[in-house]
N, CA, C and O atoms as a printed pandas DataFrame, in Angstrom:
     atom_number atom_name residue_name chain_id  residue_number  x_coord  y_coord  z_coord
0              1         N          MET        A               1   14.437   13.839  -16.209
1              2        CA          MET        A               1   15.094   13.466  -15.167
2              3         C          MET        A               1   13.202   12.694  -14.885
3              4         O          MET        A               1   12.192   13.369  -15.082
4              5         N          ALA        A               2   13.186   11.764  -14.588
5              6        CA          ALA        A               2   11.592   11.373  -13.395
6              7         C          ALA        A               2   11.475   11.490  -12.685
7              8         O          ALA        A               2   12.401   11.256  -11.909
8              9         N          GLU        A               3   10.618   11.820  -12.345
9             10        CA          GLU        A               3    9.699   12.307  -11.386
10            11         C          GLU        A               3   10.495   10.879  -10.005
11            12         O          GLU        A               3   10.825    9.718  -10.245
12            13         N          LYS        A               4   10.550   11.633   -8.692
13            14        CA          LYS        A               4   10.912   10.345   -7.676
14            15         C          LYS        A               4    9.197    9.947   -7.170
15            16         O          LYS        A               4    8.325   10.813   -7.106
16            17         N          ASP        A               5    8.991    8.671   -6.886
17            18        CA          ASP        A               5    8.192    8.268   -6.509
18            19         C          ASP        A               5    7.560    8.941   -4.798
19            20         O          ASP        A               5    8.387    8.941   -3.885
20            21         N          ARG        A               6    6.625    9.283   -4.605
21            22        CA          ARG        A               6    6.691   10.057   -2.890
22            23         C          ARG        A               6    6.796    8.663   -2.331
23            24         O          ARG        A               6    6.601    7.704   -3.079
24            25         N          LEU        A               7    7.094    8.493   -1.057
25            26        CA          LEU        A               7    6.834    7.128   -0.057
26            27         C          LEU        A               7    5.591    7.862    0.736
27            28         O          LEU        A               7    5.615    9.025    1.137
28            29         N          ILE        A               8    4.214    6.691    0.915
29            30        CA          ILE        A               8    3.859    7.761    2.490
30            31         C          ILE        A               8    4.045    6.440    3.796
31            32         O          ILE        A               8    4.634    5.362    3.717
32            33         N          THR        A               9    2.986    7.298    5.400
33            34        CA          THR        A               9    3.683    6.231    5.758
34            35         C          THR        A               9    2.058    5.575    5.707
35            36         O          THR        A               9    1.154    5.599    4.872
36            37         N          LEU        A              10    2.257    4.906    7.272
37            38        CA          LEU        A              10    1.636    3.787    7.345
38            39         C          LEU        A              10   -0.439    4.710    7.448
39            40         O          LEU        A              10   -1.510    4.435    6.906
40            41         N          THR        A              11    0.262    6.346    8.953
41            42        CA          THR        A              11   -0.973    6.837    8.921
42            43         C          THR        A              11   -1.691    7.647    7.546
43            44         O          THR        A              11   -2.891    7.809    7.323
44            45         N          GLU        A              12   -0.877    7.949    6.982
45            46        CA          GLU        A              12   -0.789    8.094    5.360
46            47         C          GLU        A              12   -1.697    7.267    4.597
47            48         O          GLU        A              12   -2.906    7.469    4.481
48            49         N          LEU        A              13   -1.349    6.772    4.328
49            50        CA          LEU        A              13   -2.120    5.307    4.124
50            51         C          LEU        A              13   -3.406    4.774    4.903
51            52         O          LEU        A              13   -4.248    4.419    4.078
52            53         N          ALA        A              14   -3.705    4.652    5.814
53            54        CA          ALA        A              14   -4.629    4.558    6.199
54            55         C          ALA        A              14   -5.485    5.589    5.936
55            56         O          ALA        A              14   -6.626    5.346    5.543
56            57         N          GLY        A              15   -5.022    6.922    6.128
57            58        CA          GLY        A              15   -6.070    7.807    6.370
58            59         C          GLY        A              15   -6.349    7.952    4.695
59            60         O          GLY        A              15   -7.389    8.527    4.372
60            61         N          LEU        A              16   -5.800    7.644    4.039
61            62        CA          LEU        A              16   -6.689    7.560    2.791
62            63         C          LEU        A              16   -7.730    6.560    2.344
63            64         O          LEU        A              16   -8.782    6.803    1.753
64            65         N          LEU        A              17   -7.155    5.159    2.808
65            66        CA          LEU        A              17   -8.078    4.395    3.168
66            67         C          LEU        A              17   -9.542    4.432    3.695
67            68         O          LEU        A              17  -10.453    3.656    3.409
68            69         N          GLY        A              18   -9.564    5.556    4.570
69            70        CA          GLY        A              18  -10.509    5.204    5.594
70            71         C          GLY        A              18  -10.655    5.045    6.993
71            72         O          GLY        A              18  -11.439    5.549    7.797
72            73         N          ILE        A              19   -9.546    4.073    7.131
73            74        CA          ILE        A              19   -9.506    3.128    8.115
74            75         C          ILE        A              19   -8.539    3.487    8.911
75            76         O          ILE        A              19   -7.711    4.388    8.778
76            77         N          SER        A              20   -8.804    2.187   10.344
77            78        CA          SER        A              20   -7.903    3.583   11.576
78            79         C          SER        A              20   -6.450    2.634   11.082
79            80         O          SER        A              20   -6.318    1.794   10.192
80            81         N          ARG        A              21   -5.598    3.118   11.959
81            82        CA          ARG        A              21   -4.085    2.389   12.244
82            83         C          ARG        A              21   -4.111    0.467   12.325
83            84         O          ARG        A              21   -3.538   -0.474   11.777
84            85         N          SER        A              22   -5.340    0.736   13.551
85            86        CA          SER        A              22   -5.139   -0.569   13.764
86            87         C          SER        A              22   -5.817   -2.139   12.928
87            88         O          SER        A              22   -5.528   -3.331   13.029
88            89         N          MET        A              23   -6.849   -1.343   12.093
89            90        CA          MET        A              23   -7.544   -2.176   11.572
90            91         C          MET        A              23   -6.382   -2.340   10.361
91            92         O          MET        A              23   -6.254   -3.400    9.748
92            93         N          PHE        A              24   -5.709   -1.376   10.147
93            94        CA          PHE        A              24   -5.495   -1.619    9.088
94            95         C          PHE        A              24   -4.020   -1.923    9.349
95            96         O          PHE        A              24   -3.498   -1.477    8.327
96            97         N          TYR        A              25   -3.266   -2.300    9.931
97            98        CA          TYR        A              25   -3.238   -3.818   10.576
98            99         C          TYR        A              25   -3.346   -5.110   10.719
99           100         O          TYR        A              25   -2.622   -6.096   10.582
100          101         N          ARG        A              26   -4.343   -4.895   11.003
101          102        CA          ARG        A              26   -5.414   -6.286   10.192
102          103         C          ARG        A              26   -5.055   -6.814    8.734
103          104         O          ARG        A              26   -4.218   -7.552    8.214
104          105         N          MET        A              27   -6.275   -5.940    8.314
105          106        CA          MET        A              27   -6.218   -5.996    7.243
106          107         C          MET        A              27   -5.033   -6.702    6.231
107          108         O          MET        A              27   -5.018   -7.512    5.304
108          109         N          ASP        A              28   -3.867   -5.726    7.144
109          110        CA          ASP        A              28   -2.608   -6.251    6.013
110          111         C          ASP        A              28   -2.143   -8.032    6.724
111          112         O          ASP        A              28   -1.639   -8.935    6.056
112          113         N          LYS        A              29   -2.363   -8.071    7.618
113          114        CA          LYS        A              29   -2.057   -9.179    8.386
114          115         C          LYS        A              29   -2.786   -9.768    7.629
115          116         O          LYS        A              29   -1.964  -10.376    6.943
116          117         N          ALA        A              30   -4.047  -10.110    7.139
117          118        CA          ALA        A              30   -4.700  -10.823    6.610
118          119         C          ALA        A              30   -4.972  -11.095    5.000
119          120         O          ALA        A              30   -5.521  -11.888    4.235
120          121         N          GLY        A              31   -4.223   -9.915    5.031
121          122        CA          GLY        A              31   -3.397   -9.971    2.589
122          123         C          GLY        A              31   -4.100   -9.194    1.831
123          124         O          GLY        A              31   -4.088   -9.084    0.605
124          125         N          GLU        A              32   -5.148   -8.284    3.171
125          126        CA          GLU        A              32   -5.997   -7.819    2.224
126          127         C          GLU        A              32   -5.947   -6.645    1.071
127          128         O          GLU        A              32   -6.633   -6.292    0.112
128          129         N          ILE        A              33   -3.967   -5.997    2.140
129          130        CA          ILE        A              33   -3.904   -4.693    1.340
130          131         C          ILE        A              33   -2.594   -5.498    0.596
131          132         O          ILE        A              33   -1.822   -6.376    0.981
132          133         N          GLY        A              34   -2.793   -4.556   -0.964
133          134        CA          GLY        A              34   -2.564   -4.868   -2.306
134          135         C          GLY        A              34   -0.673   -5.076   -2.311
135          136         O          GLY        A              34    0.094   -6.038   -2.357
136          137         N          PRO        A              35   -0.539   -3.611   -2.238
137          138        CA          PRO        A              35    0.719   -2.956   -2.164
138          139         C          PRO        A              35    1.642   -3.497   -0.504
139          140         O          PRO        A              35    1.294   -3.450    0.676
140          141         N          GLU        A              36    2.965   -4.003   -1.229
141          142        CA          GLU        A              36    3.819   -4.548   -0.062
142          143         C          GLU        A              36    4.408   -3.221    0.371
143          144         O          GLU        A              36    4.293   -2.187   -0.287
144          145         N          CYS        A              37    5.064   -3.327    1.559
145          146        CA          CYS        A              37    5.759   -1.751    2.147
146          147         C          CYS        A              37    6.970   -2.375    1.904
147          148         O          CYS        A              37    7.212   -3.538    1.581
148          149         N          ILE        A              38    7.949   -1.094    2.177
149          150        CA          ILE        A              38    8.954   -1.186    2.115
150          151         C          ILE        A              38    9.847   -0.824    3.473
151          152         O          ILE        A              38    9.218    0.009    4.125
152          153         N          ARG        A              39   10.622   -1.041    3.868
153          154        CA          ARG        A              39   11.392   -0.757    5.262
154          155         C          ARG        A              39   12.392   -0.190    4.681
155          156         O          ARG        A              39   12.983   -0.633    3.697
156          157         N          LEU        A              40   12.763    1.397    5.599
157          158        CA          LEU        A              40   13.210    2.203    5.620
158          159         C          LEU        A              40   13.508    2.622    7.047
159          160         O          LEU        A              40   13.022    3.443    7.825
160          161         N          ARG        A              41   14.930    1.349    7.108
161          162        CA          ARG        A              41   15.265    1.156    9.268
162          163         C          ARG        A              41   14.064   -0.364    9.449
163          164         O          ARG        A              41   14.037   -1.554    9.134
164          165         N          GLU        A              42   13.434    0.384    9.971
165          166        CA          GLU        A              42   12.032    0.479   10.973
166          167         C          GLU        A              42   11.247    0.676   10.352
167          168         O          GLU        A              42   10.422   -0.196   10.626
168          169         N          ALA        A              43   11.023    1.027    9.922
169          170        CA          ALA        A              43    9.650    1.767    9.223
170          171         C          ALA        A              43    8.882    1.729    8.025
171          172         O          ALA        A              43    9.552    1.514    7.015
172          173         N          PRO        A              44    7.935    1.845    7.898
173          174        CA          PRO        A              44    6.961    0.581    6.956
174          175         C          PRO        A              44    6.396    1.876    5.636
175          176         O          PRO        A              44    5.364    2.419    6.031
176          177         N          ARG        A              45    6.767    2.302    4.540
177          178        CA          ARG        A              45    6.833    3.326    3.538
178          179         C          ARG        A              45    6.432    2.269    2.265
179          180         O          ARG        A              45    6.984    1.269    1.808
180          181         N          TRP        A              46    4.790    3.240    1.824
181          182        CA          TRP        A              46    4.011    2.120    0.544
182          183         C          TRP        A              46    5.003    3.478   -0.638
183          184         O          TRP        A              46    5.809    4.305   -0.212
184          185         N          LYS        A              47    4.712    3.351   -1.655
185          186        CA          LYS        A              47    4.628    3.950   -2.941
186          187         C          LYS        A              47    3.737    4.639   -3.015
187          188         O          LYS        A              47    2.839    4.038   -2.425
188          189         N          GLU        A              48    3.254    5.822   -3.471
189          190        CA          GLU        A              48    1.967    6.220   -3.177
190          191         C          GLU        A              48    1.303    5.881   -4.642
191          192         O          GLU        A              48    0.233    5.286   -4.767
192          193         N          SER        A              49    2.354    6.499   -6.053
193          194        CA          SER        A              49    1.919    5.425   -7.002
194          195         C          SER        A              49    1.365    3.992   -7.238
195          196         O          SER        A              49    0.266    3.816   -7.765
196          197         N          GLU        A              50    2.040    3.135   -6.893
197          198        CA          GLU        A              50    1.703    1.686   -6.229
198          199         C          GLU        A              50    0.114    1.795   -5.616
199          200         O          GLU        A              50   -0.883    1.254   -6.095
200          201         N          VAL        A              51    0.161    2.335   -4.863
201          202        CA          VAL        A              51   -1.119    2.558   -3.759
202          203         C          VAL        A              51   -2.164    3.261   -4.640
203          204         O          VAL        A              51   -3.293    2.859   -4.360
204          205         N          GLY        A              52   -2.142    4.330   -5.769
205          206        CA          GLY        A              52   -2.567    5.120   -6.081
206          207         C          GLY        A              52   -3.154    4.023   -7.511
207          208         O          GLY        A              52   -4.071    4.405   -8.238
208          209         N          ARG        A              53   -2.615    2.983   -7.671
209          210        CA          ARG        A              53   -3.014    2.270   -9.619
210          211         C          ARG        A              53   -3.719    0.828   -8.523
211          212         O          ARG        A              53   -4.530    0.055   -9.033
212          213         N          TRP        A              54   -3.337    0.674   -7.254
213          214        CA          TRP        A              54   -4.187    0.067   -6.049
214          215         C          TRP        A              54   -5.271    0.246   -6.343
215          216         O          TRP        A              54   -5.924   -0.618   -6.928
216          217         N          ILE        A              55   -5.770    1.459   -6.003
217          218        CA          ILE        A              55   -6.533    2.126   -5.202
218          219         C          ILE        A              55   -7.760    2.011   -6.518
219          220         O          ILE        A              55   -8.784    1.353   -6.701
220          221         N          GLU        A              56   -7.130    2.860   -7.129
221          222        CA          GLU        A              56   -7.901    2.459   -8.758
222          223         C          GLU        A              56   -8.876    1.664   -8.722
223          224         O          GLU        A              56  -10.088    1.801   -8.557
224          225         N          ALA        A              57   -7.784    0.297   -9.006
225          226        CA          ALA        A              57   -7.699   -1.330   -9.669
226          227         C          ALA        A              57   -9.168   -1.954   -8.630
227          228         O          ALA        A              57   -9.817   -2.977   -8.848
228          229         N          GLY        A              58   -9.445   -0.542   -7.046
229          230        CA          GLY        A              58  -10.857   -1.399   -7.388
230          231         C          GLY        A              58  -10.147   -2.703   -5.182
231          232         O          GLY        A              58  -10.788   -3.367   -4.368
232          233         N          CYS        A              59   -8.752   -2.341   -5.304
233          234        CA          CYS        A              59   -8.100   -2.739   -3.575
234          235         C          CYS        A              59   -8.471   -3.903   -3.524
235          236         O          CYS        A              59   -9.398   -4.301   -2.818
236          237         N          PRO        A              60   -7.534   -4.841   -4.547
237          238        CA          PRO        A              60   -7.384   -6.276   -4.794
238          239         C          PRO        A              60   -6.408   -6.291   -3.826
239          240         O          PRO        A              60   -5.464   -5.573   -3.497
240          241         N          SER        A              61   -7.108   -7.723   -3.329
241          242        CA          SER        A              61   -5.954   -8.551   -2.425
242          243         C          SER        A              61   -4.519   -8.444   -2.773
243          244         O          SER        A              61   -4.016   -8.040   -3.821
244          245         N          ARG        A              62   -3.798   -9.006   -1.395
245          246        CA          ARG        A              62   -2.332   -8.751   -1.716
246          247         C          ARG        A              62   -1.932  -10.027   -3.069
247          248         O          ARG        A              62   -1.022   -9.853   -3.880
248          249         N          LYS        A              63   -2.562  -10.886   -3.051
249          250        CA          LYS        A              63   -2.716  -12.280   -3.619
250          251         C          LYS        A              63   -2.465  -12.017   -4.966
251          252         O          LYS        A              63   -1.480  -12.146   -5.693
252          253         N          LYS        A              64   -4.609  -11.262   -5.241
253          254        CA          LYS        A              64   -4.545  -11.189   -6.728
254          255         C          LYS        A              64   -3.830   -9.820   -7.223
255          256         O          LYS        A              64   -3.488   -9.851   -8.405
256          257         N          TRP        A              65   -3.466   -8.279   -6.315
257          258        CA          TRP        A              65   -2.704   -7.088   -6.557
258          259         C          TRP        A              65   -1.099   -8.166   -7.440
259          260         O          TRP        A              65   -0.820   -8.171   -8.639
260          261         N          LYS        A              66   -0.609   -8.677   -6.676
261          262        CA          LYS        A              66    0.963   -8.909   -6.820
262          263         C          LYS        A              66    0.817  -10.216   -7.889
263          264         O          LYS        A              66    1.816  -10.747   -8.374
264          265         N          GLY        A              67   -0.544  -10.657   -8.185
265          266        CA          GLY        A              67   -0.357  -12.151   -9.202
266          267         C          GLY        A              67   -0.609  -10.878  -11.153
267          268         O          GLY        A              67   -0.140  -11.079  -12.274
268          269         N          GLY        A              68   -1.455   -9.817  -10.663
269          270        CA          GLY        A              68   -1.457   -9.238  -12.103
270          271         C          GLY        A              68   -1.087   -7.886  -12.385
271          272         O          GLY        A              68   -1.520   -7.129  -13.254
272          273         N          LYS        A              69   -0.235   -7.712  -11.528
273          274        CA          LYS        A              69    1.003   -6.214  -11.395
274          275         C          LYS        A              69    2.052   -6.842  -12.046
275          276         O          LYS        A              69    2.790   -7.812  -11.873
276          277         N          LYS        A              70    1.832   -5.786  -13.014
277          278        CA          LYS        A              70    3.417   -5.995  -15.055
278          279         C          LYS        A              70    4.159   -5.118  -14.313
279          280         O          LYS        A              70    4.125   -3.987  -13.829
280          281         N          LYS        A              71    5.340   -6.800  -14.492
281          282        CA          LYS        A              71    6.652   -5.724  -13.821
282          283         C          LYS        A              71    7.136   -4.782  -14.987
283          284         O          LYS        A              71    8.025   -3.956  -14.783
């Protein structure tokens, strides 16, 4: 059985990136955050494995990340 991917919160993701929540919002609005969130009701969450791959790739913009991501 495949291991489930953990979903992380905005606060956890901002912490991984070493930025504040307000800086995260600005970067996300500008398209600088590659992985898109999954909404659980109104709460945004990100797949931890995708965030890890994105960071390892050098944190490319959303446009580059979506264009180069294998499906």
